[in-house]
C-alpha positions as CSV (number, residue, x, y, z in Angstrom):
1,K,14.4,15.6,20.2
2,S,13.2,13.9,17.1
3,I,10.5,11.4,17.5
4,D,10.4,7.8,15.4
5,Y,7.4,8.3,13.9
6,I,8.1,4.8,12.0
7,D,7.6,2.5,14.9
8,M,4.7,4.1,16.3
9,N,1.1,2.5,15.8
10,I,-1.1,4.5,13.8
11,K,-3.5,5.4,16.7
12,Q,-0.3,7.2,18.6
13,N,0.4,9.2,15.0
14,L,-3.4,10.3,14.7
15,G,-3.5,11.5,18.5
16,I,-0.3,13.7,18.0
17,L,-1.9,15.0,14.5
18,A,-4.8,16.0,16.9
19,Q,-2.4,17.6,19.4
20,R,-0.9,19.1,16.7
21,I,-3.8,21.0,14.9
22,S,-6.0,21.5,17.9
23,R,-3.1,23.3,19.6
24,S,-2.6,25.5,16.3
25,R,-6.2,26.4,16.2
26,N,-6.8,27.3,19.5
27,A,-3.3,30.0,18.9
28,T,-5.2,31.3,16.0
29,R,-8.6,31.9,17.8
30,T,-6.3,33.6,20.6
31,F,-5.1,35.6,18.6
32,M,-8.5,36.6,16.6
33,M,-9.5,37.4,20.4
34,G,-6.5,39.3,20.8
35,L,-4.9,37.8,23.5
36,N,-1.8,36.3,21.9
37,P,0.9,37.3,19.0
38,M,-0.2,36.2,15.8
39,P,0.7,32.5,15.7
40,E,2.9,30.4,13.1
41,K,0.7,28.8,9.8
42,V,0.4,25.6,9.8
43,N,0.0,23.5,7.1
44,E,-2.3,20.5,7.9
45,S,-1.9,19.0,4.6
46,S,1.9,18.6,5.2
47,L,1.3,17.8,9.0
48,I,-0.4,15.0,8.1
49,Q,1.5,13.4,5.6
50,K,4.4,14.1,8.2
51,L,3.1,12.3,11.0
52,V,0.7,9.9,9.5
53,I,1.3,9.0,5.3
54,T,5.1,9.0,5.7
55,P,5.5,6.6,8.2
56,L,2.2,4.7,7.4
57,C,3.8,3.7,3.6
58,K,7.3,3.0,5.5
59,M,5.2,0.7,7.9
60,L,3.3,-1.2,5.0
61,S,6.2,-1.5,2.5
62,S,8.3,-3.1,5.4
63,E,5.4,-5.1,6.4
64,T,3.6,-6.4,2.7
65,G,6.9,-6.3,0.4
66,A,4.6,-3.9,-1.7
67,N,5.9,-0.1,-2.6
68,V,3.0,1.2,-0.7
69,S,3.0,5.1,-1.6
70,A,0.3,7.9,-1.4
71,R,-0.2,10.9,-3.7
72,K,-2.6,13.9,-2.7
73,G,-6.1,13.6,-3.2
74,V,-9.0,16.0,-4.1
75,S,-8.7,18.2,-1.6
76,P,-5.7,18.5,1.6
77,R,-7.3,16.3,3.7
78,I,-7.9,13.0,1.1
79,F,-4.8,10.9,0.1
80,W,-4.8,8.0,-2.3
81,L,-2.7,5.1,-1.2
82,L,-1.0,3.2,-4.0
83,A,1.0,-0.6,-4.3
84,N,3.2,-0.9,-6.6
85,G,1.8,2.4,-8.2
86,K,-1.8,0.8,-8.4
87,K,-4.1,2.8,-6.4
88,F,-5.9,0.3,-4.0
89,A,-7.8,3.0,-1.4
90,I,-8.5,6.2,-0.7
91,L,-7.7,7.7,3.0
92,S,-9.4,10.5,4.3
93,F,-9.2,12.9,7.8
94,P,-12.3,15.0,7.9
95,N,-11.8,16.8,10.9
96,P,-7.7,16.1,11.7
97,A,-8.2,17.5,15.1
98,N,-10.0,14.3,16.2
99,G,-7.5,12.2,16.1
100,R,-10.0,10.2,13.5
101,A,-8.9,9.2,9.6
102,F,-10.3,6.9,7.1
103,I,-10.2,4.3,4.7
104,Q,-12.4,3.6,2.0
105,Y,-11.1,0.3,-0.4
106,L,-10.9,0.5,-4.4
107,N,-11.2,-2.7,-6.2
108,R,-8.8,-3.6,-8.9
109,K,-11.0,-1.4,-11.6
110,G,-10.2,1.9,-9.2
111,Q,-14.1,1.8,-7.8
112,V,-14.5,2.2,-4.8
113,C,-15.8,-1.0,-3.0
114,T,-16.3,0.1,0.5
115,G,-18.3,2.7,2.8
116,Q,-15.6,4.8,4.7
117,I,-13.9,2.7,7.5
118,E,-12.6,4.1,10.9
119,I,-8.7,3.3,11.0
120,R,-7.9,1.6,14.1
121,D,-4.8,-0.2,12.8
122,I,-2.9,-1.4,10.2
123,Q,-3.9,-4.8,10.1
124,T,-6.4,-5.1,7.5
125,I,-4.7,-2.6,5.3
126,R,-2.2,-4.7,5.6
127,D,-4.3,-8.1,4.4
128,Y,-5.9,-5.8,2.0
129,I,-2.5,-4.3,0.2
130,K,-1.2,-8.3,0.0
131,E,-4.8,-9.9,-1.2
132,F,-4.3,-7.1,-4.2
133,T,-0.8,-7.3,-5.1
134,T,-1.2,-11.4,-5.0
135,T,-4.3,-10.9,-7.2
136,E,-2.2,-8.5,-9.4
137,N,0.7,-10.9,-9.8
138,N,-1.7,-13.9,-10.5
139,K,-3.5,-11.8,-13.6
140,D,-0.2,-10.2,-14.4
141,N,1.4,-13.9,-15.1
142,G,-2.2,-15.2,-16.6
143,K,-3.5,-17.6,-13.3
144,E,-6.9,-15.6,-13.8
């Protein structure tokens, strides 16, 4: 049975991610102790993309009208978030097995302008995108 991740909230998606990664890490440990057969290798970065990044981008795109996308960052647990092709945040998963993700917002010059903030819902991200893209549009139209 397929689960439609797009309709879930971000905390549910992070919870599912944590369960999958914890299960995978546990299976690896029991294999190393000689208790179980070799488990299937789980690509944590791909799992993060499938369970959190892709649904998050779809939700944010539909709710803001901006084209929200993501790119892999400098490590497998870090992603750039883009609105209409311009980087606006860094999303990180220091330990995906604990179900927590953090965001740092970027200013229009692409510099980090906040500390790491734990993601609890998408409201603040949605509001930031609206402000970010509105200011960009105003600048493009000579209003800023």
